[in-house]
BARORO-479166 format. One record per residue: x, y, z of N, C-alpha, C, CB in turn. Coordinates in steps of 0.2 Angstrom, whole numbers, plus 5000, padded with zeros to 4 digits. Glycine has a CB too. Layout:
BEGIN
XYZXYZXYZXYZ;...
//
This chain:
BEGIN
499950775099500050805103499450795106500350875102;499450825111498350825115498350875117497950765124;497650885118497350945120496650925119497651015116;496350975120495550945121495450935114494951015125;494750905113494450865105493850855108494850785102;493350865100492850845103492750775104492350875100;492050745108492050695107491850645104491950685109;492050605101491450555096491150525096491450515093;490850515090490150465093490150395095489650465087;489750375100490050325105489850245098489450315114;489450285094489250225087489850205084488750245081;490350235080490850245076491550225080490750315073;491650255089492250245090492250195097492650305091;491450155100491550155105491950165113491550135104;492450145112492950165120493750195116493150065127;493650235111494150235107494350285109494150225100;494750305113495350375114495750415111495850365116;495350455109495750505101496150565106494950565094;496650575100496950615103497150665099497250605105;497250715101497050795098497750795093496850865105;497550805086498150805081498350875081498050785073;498950905078498950975078498450985070499951005077;497951055068497751055063498151045056497551085064;498050985053498551005045498151005040499250965043;498451045036498351075031498551055024498451115032;498151055016498751025009499251035013498851075002;499551105011500251135011500451135019500151225009;500151105023500551075030500551005030500251095036;500950955030501150895028501550885032501250885022;501850865037502650855041502650785041502950895050;502250735040502450695037502550665033502450685037;502550685028502750705018503350725016502250775015;503450775023503950795023504650755026503750845026;504350735029504950675034505150615031504550645041;504550565028504750535025505150525019504450525027;504750595015505350595009505950615010505250625004;506250655015506750665016506950605016506850705021;506850535018507250485018507450445012507050455020;506650435007506650435001507050454996506150445001;506850504995507350534991506750534985508050484989;506050534987505450564983504950584986505150524978;504350614982503750624986503250594988503450664984;502850604993502250544992501850564991501950494997;501050534987500750564983500250634987500250494979;499550634984499350724992499150674997498450794991;499350725001498950705008498150715010499250755014;497850675013497250645012496850655019497450565010;497350635025497050665032497450615036496050645034;497250635041497350605049497150585055497650635050;497150535056496750535063497250495068495850485063;496950495077497650475080497150455086498250545082;497550405090497250355095497750375101497250265092;497550395108497950375113497950305115497750405118;498350255117498550205119498750195125498950185115;498550145130498650135136499350065137497850115138;499750085133500350045132500850115130500249985126;501650075132502250115131502450105124502850085135;502850145120503050145113503350085110503550185112;503850065115503950025116503449935115504150065119;503049925114502549865117502149905107501749865129;501949985106501750005101502049975095501750055100;502550005096503149975091503249905088503749985094;503249865094503549795092502749765089503849745099;502249795091501649775088501349795081501149795092;501649845077501649885073502149845068501849945074;502549825070503149805064503149715063504149835068;502649695068502549605070502049605063502049575078;502249545060501849535055501149465059502349515047;501249465063500849415064500149445068501249355069;500049515069499449535068499249615065499149535074;499649595060499449635054498849635052499849625049;498649585048498149595045497549585050498249555040;497249555056496949585060496949665060497149565066;497349725060497049785061497149815053497349825067;497349785051497449825044496749815040498149795039;496349735039495749735040495149725042495749715038;495249785047494849805054494249815051495049865059;494249875045493649915044493249865038493749995042;493449815035493149785029492849695033493749795023;492149695032491949645037491949575031491049675041;492049595025491949535021492749505021491549545014;493449535023493949515023493849465030494349565023;494249405030494249375035495149355035493649305034;495449415040495949395040496449315042496049435042;496849305038497049235036497949245038496849225027;498149305040498849315042499349355038499049275043;499849365040500149395036501149395036499749455035;501449405030502149385035502749435029502449265036;503249455032503749475026504049435023504149515026;504249465016504349395012505249385013504149415001;505649455017506149445021506349485028506549465017;506449425032506749465038505949445042506949565037;505849455050505449425054505149505055505649365060;505349545054504849605054505049675049504949615062;504649715051504749765046505449805046504149805046;505649815038506249845038506149875032506849805039;506649945032506449965025506449915021506750015023;506049945014506149875008505849835008506849845007;505749795016505349735013504549725011505449705018;504349695011503549695007503349645013503449664996;502849685014502149665020501649625014501649755024;501649535014500849505009500549495017500949425002;499749515016499149495020498949465017498749535022;498449395020498149375016497549375020498449315012;496949365016496249355019495749325017496049395019;495149285018494749245013494149285014494549165015;493849265008493349305007492649265005493549365002;491849275002491849215000491849204993491249185003;492149264991492449244981493049194981492849334976;493349194988494049164988494649184992494249174982;495149164991495649194994495949274991496149134994;496049314997496249374994496949394995495849434995;497449444994497949464996498049524996498449454994;498549565001498749655004499349645000498949675013;500049684996500549694998500649804999501049634992;501249755004501049835007502049835008500349835016;502349875004503149875004503049965007503549864994;503749935014504149975017504350045016504549945019;503950095016504550135014505150175016504250155011;505050165025505550185029505150135034505650265031;505650135037505650115046506150155051505950015047;506050165055506250205059506150195066505950245058;506350155068506250135074506350205082506850075074;505850215086505350185086504550225086505450135092;504750255080504150315081503750335072504850415085;504250295068503950315062503850255056504550375059;503450235053503350155049502850195042502650085055;503050185037502650205030502750145027503050265025;502150135024501850115019501750105015501650125018;501950095007501550095000501350044997501850124994;500650054997500250004994500349934985499550044993;500649904985500949874979500549844976501649834980;500049794979499449774975498649764979499749714971;498349774976497849804982497049734979497549914981;497349654979497049614976496349604982497549554975;496549614988496049634992495349694993496449634997;495449724990495049794987494949824992494349794983;495749834996495549885002495349965001496149885007;495549974992495650054994494850044988496850114992;494850124988494250134985494550144975493750214989;494050124973494150124965494350204962493350104961;494850194960495250274957495550294961494950334956;495950264965496550274968497250244967496450254973;497750294968498450244965498950294971498850264955;499450254970499950294974499950294983499950374971;499250254986499150254991499750214996498650234990;499850285001500150245008499850265016500850265008;500150225019500150225025500450245029500050195026;500550295036501150315037500950325044501650375033;501350305051501150275057501850325060500950175057;501350385064501850405070501850405076502150455070;502350385082502350375088502550425091502550325090;502150425097502250505100502250475107501750575099;502650485111502650425120502450495123503650385126;502450465128502150515134502450515143501350495135;502550515147503050505153502350455156503250585159;501850465156501350415158501150345156500850435159;501650345152501550285149501450255143501150265151;500750305142500450315136500850315130500250375136;500450305124500650315118500250355115500950265115;500450415109499750425103499950395098499550505100;499550385094499850325087499350365083499650215088;499850395078499350415072499450405067499350475070;498850395059498750385056498850415050498550375059;499150445044499150465040498850455033499350475041;498550455028498550435022498850475016497750415021;498850445011499150505006498950454998500350525007;498750494994498550444987498350494983497850394987;498350494977498150534970497550484967498950534964;497350534963496650494959496950464952495750554958;496750414951497250384942496950424937497050284939;496250474936496050494929495450554932495650424923;495550644930494950674932494250654934494850714928;493950594932493450564932493150534941493650514925;493850514942493950494949493850534955494750464950;494250594951494350634956493550694959495050684954;493050664955492450664957492350644964492050634952;492550584964492350544970492550544977492350504970;493050594974493650614982493250604989493950714983;492650664988492550654994492250614997492350694996;492050564994491850484993492450454999491950444983;492850454994493450404995493650425002494050404989;493750535003493950525008493650495017494250575008;492950515014492450485021492750405022491450475017;492750385016492950295018493750285021492950235007;494150325019494850325020494850355027495250365015;494450395027494350415036494250355042493550455037;493550325040493250265042493850205042492650235037;494250195035494850165038495150165043495150175036;495450235043496150255048495750235056496350375048;495150255057494950245064494550155064494150325067;494450115062494350075063495050005063493750065059;495650045059496150015059496450035067496450035054;496350095067496950105075496550085083497250215076;495650085081495450045084495749985085494950055083;495549925082495949875083496649865084495949845078;497049925082497949925085497749935093498550015082;497249975092497250005100497149945107496650055099;496549905102496449855110497049785108495349805109;497249785104497749715101498549775106497749705088;498749825107499049825111499049845119499249845109;498449875119498149865125498349795130497549875122;498049735128497949675128498749665129497449625121;499249655124499649625125500149685130499949605118;500049755134500349785138500049745144500349865138;499549715145499449695153499749615154498449695155;499949575144500349515148501049525147500349445145;501349495156502049525159502449465151502149505171;502449445147502949415142502349435135503149325143;502549485132501749485127502149445122501349575123;501749415116502149365112502249415103501549285112;502949455106503049505100503849495100502849605103;504049495093504749495091505049545096504849525083;505849525100505949595103506449625095506549575112;506249675096506649745091506849805093506149775085;507449825088507749875093507349935090508649875093;507449985098506950025098507550095095506450025108;507650085094508150135090508550145085508550145092;508650195080509050165074509950175077508750215065;509950095074510650075075511050125073510750015071;511850135075512350195074512250145068513150215078;512950205063513150185056513650135059513450255051;513750085054514350055054514950055054514250045053;515550045057516050085055516550015054516350155060;517050055049517349985044518050005046517249985034;518349975050519349995050519549965044519949945056;520350025044520649985037521049955042521250045029;521249905039521649875044522549875041521249795044;522949875044523549875042524049815037523749875046;524349825031524449775028525149745031524349785023;524549655031525049595033525849595031524649525031;526149595035527049605033526949525030527749625043;
//
């Protein structure tokens, strides 16, 4: 939801357009409620949300969001030590509920990878990942059950607001002491991801034929099975 918002520091966000999200407290987390209602299990603790306004229609934003070809570029945007080396889904060409996205990166110490399980994919407005393995060191130490949820909101002017929400828990009482540090890191990570994603989406929107997979932009209707009369 748009509205007046304080201008972010240019050094941190550059030309990033920030959309105003509704004030969300720990007890008011609509993203968790929606995802949990679709997977029959709760997400971890709500830890923060950021949002960006993108000069691209939701059809482009969604197609970029579910495409593996560019996922490493925006998911590793805040990690200068990680050089993106591509990504792929273990099954299928794009994100589907239950599929696993494997992201590859190169580091001075050798190759690293990150595995994300798609908890929910509801075109064209909701995509949620659960971190399944974190060899790339994307998360702060002491964090577990981490998930990243993306929400899309279209506007008549052809723009799209993209929201990124973090949920995770601490794996020990000692790790909870670092919660403020982890929260700051995760906020910086969300901002970097959204900034890189905005750049990629707006570049794709300028192309007549963007190099993105054709995907369904609405939830398909349930399959209908007809009972055939027995053969005589």
